[in-house]
C-alpha beads as a LAMMPS data file, in Angstrom:
LAMMPS data file: protein, C-alpha beads

75 atoms
74 bonds

1 atom types
1 bond types

-500.0 500.0 xlo xhi
-500.0 500.0 ylo yhi
-500.0 500.0 zlo zhi

Masses

1 110.0

Atoms # bond

1 1 1 -4.012 -5.265 -5.249
2 1 1 -3.427 -5.466 -8.957
3 1 1 -1.458 -7.290 -11.565
4 1 1 2.214 -6.390 -11.770
5 1 1 5.145 -7.280 -13.991
6 1 1 8.166 -8.504 -12.017
7 1 1 11.535 -8.951 -13.694
8 1 1 15.220 -9.111 -12.839
9 1 1 17.162 -6.093 -14.081
10 1 1 20.752 -4.919 -13.876
11 1 1 24.148 -6.328 -14.709
12 1 1 24.894 -10.023 -14.438
13 1 1 26.596 -9.770 -11.021
14 1 1 24.262 -7.158 -9.532
15 1 1 20.664 -7.961 -10.503
16 1 1 17.643 -6.961 -8.502
17 1 1 13.900 -7.442 -8.784
18 1 1 11.921 -4.640 -10.421
19 1 1 8.112 -4.521 -10.272
20 1 1 5.820 -2.317 -12.359
21 1 1 2.064 -2.007 -12.029
22 1 1 -0.829 -0.027 -10.586
23 1 1 -0.288 -1.414 -7.088
24 1 1 3.400 -0.454 -7.178
25 1 1 2.579 3.065 -8.383
26 1 1 0.152 3.702 -5.511
27 1 1 2.443 2.061 -2.940
28 1 1 5.179 4.480 -4.005
29 1 1 2.854 7.492 -3.748
30 1 1 1.545 6.407 -0.330
31 1 1 4.954 5.780 1.216
32 1 1 5.920 8.942 3.071
33 1 1 8.928 7.722 5.058
34 1 1 6.973 7.685 8.326
35 1 1 6.165 4.778 10.597
36 1 1 2.619 4.596 9.211
37 1 1 0.894 2.165 6.884
38 1 1 -1.325 3.465 4.099
39 1 1 -3.286 1.258 1.722
40 1 1 -5.075 1.869 -1.552
41 1 1 -8.877 2.037 -1.877
42 1 1 -9.046 -1.529 -3.247
43 1 1 -7.326 -2.891 -0.106
44 1 1 -9.586 -0.783 2.134
45 1 1 -12.691 -2.131 0.399
46 1 1 -11.452 -5.739 0.592
47 1 1 -10.474 -5.474 4.291
48 1 1 -12.681 -7.726 6.481
49 1 1 -14.593 -5.897 9.224
50 1 1 -16.280 -6.959 12.462
51 1 1 -17.771 -4.983 15.369
52 1 1 -15.057 -6.370 17.674
53 1 1 -12.226 -5.713 15.183
54 1 1 -9.447 -3.408 16.312
55 1 1 -7.941 -2.538 12.917
56 1 1 -9.458 0.503 11.234
57 1 1 -8.642 2.714 8.267
58 1 1 -8.996 6.468 7.866
59 1 1 -9.013 8.326 4.527
60 1 1 -6.140 10.757 4.019
61 1 1 -4.711 12.418 0.912
62 1 1 -0.989 11.704 0.410
63 1 1 0.847 13.399 -2.487
64 1 1 -2.430 13.906 -4.319
65 1 1 -3.538 10.267 -3.912
66 1 1 -6.309 8.999 -1.615
67 1 1 -4.761 6.645 0.920
68 1 1 -6.201 4.878 3.927
69 1 1 -4.202 5.037 7.151
70 1 1 -4.264 1.685 8.968
71 1 1 -4.448 2.069 12.752
72 1 1 -5.517 0.244 15.904
73 1 1 -8.860 1.314 17.308
74 1 1 -9.120 1.904 21.052
75 1 1 -12.922 1.695 21.055

Bonds

1 1 1 2
2 1 2 3
3 1 3 4
4 1 4 5
5 1 5 6
6 1 6 7
7 1 7 8
8 1 8 9
9 1 9 10
10 1 10 11
11 1 11 12
12 1 12 13
13 1 13 14
14 1 14 15
15 1 15 16
16 1 16 17
17 1 17 18
18 1 18 19
19 1 19 20
20 1 20 21
21 1 21 22
22 1 22 23
23 1 23 24
24 1 24 25
25 1 25 26
26 1 26 27
27 1 27 28
28 1 28 29
29 1 29 30
30 1 30 31
31 1 31 32
32 1 32 33
33 1 33 34
34 1 34 35
35 1 35 36
36 1 36 37
37 1 37 38
38 1 38 39
39 1 39 40
40 1 40 41
41 1 41 42
42 1 42 43
43 1 43 44
44 1 44 45
45 1 45 46
46 1 46 47
47 1 47 48
48 1 48 49
49 1 49 50
50 1 50 51
51 1 51 52
52 1 52 53
53 1 53 54
54 1 54 55
55 1 55 56
56 1 56 57
57 1 57 58
58 1 58 59
59 1 59 60
60 1 60 61
61 1 61 62
62 1 62 63
63 1 63 64
64 1 64 65
65 1 65 66
66 1 66 67
67 1 67 68
68 1 68 69
69 1 69 70
70 1 70 71
71 1 71 72
72 1 72 73
73 1 73 74
74 1 74 75
């Protein structure tokens, strides 16, 4: 979660959205092309928790960046 600049770039008939910011940088580093979801530390810290909750995170280092794997707890 962070501020980002979003703009349309490209030629008149083939524009696309481009975003730049801290959150985009870490999302790019944490995306490894696998069917897994990793979040940044700020998301992990903001994530609501309860004793009965099934969603957990686990710290892992991806491409030199700390990421938190999101998974379903079986406990």
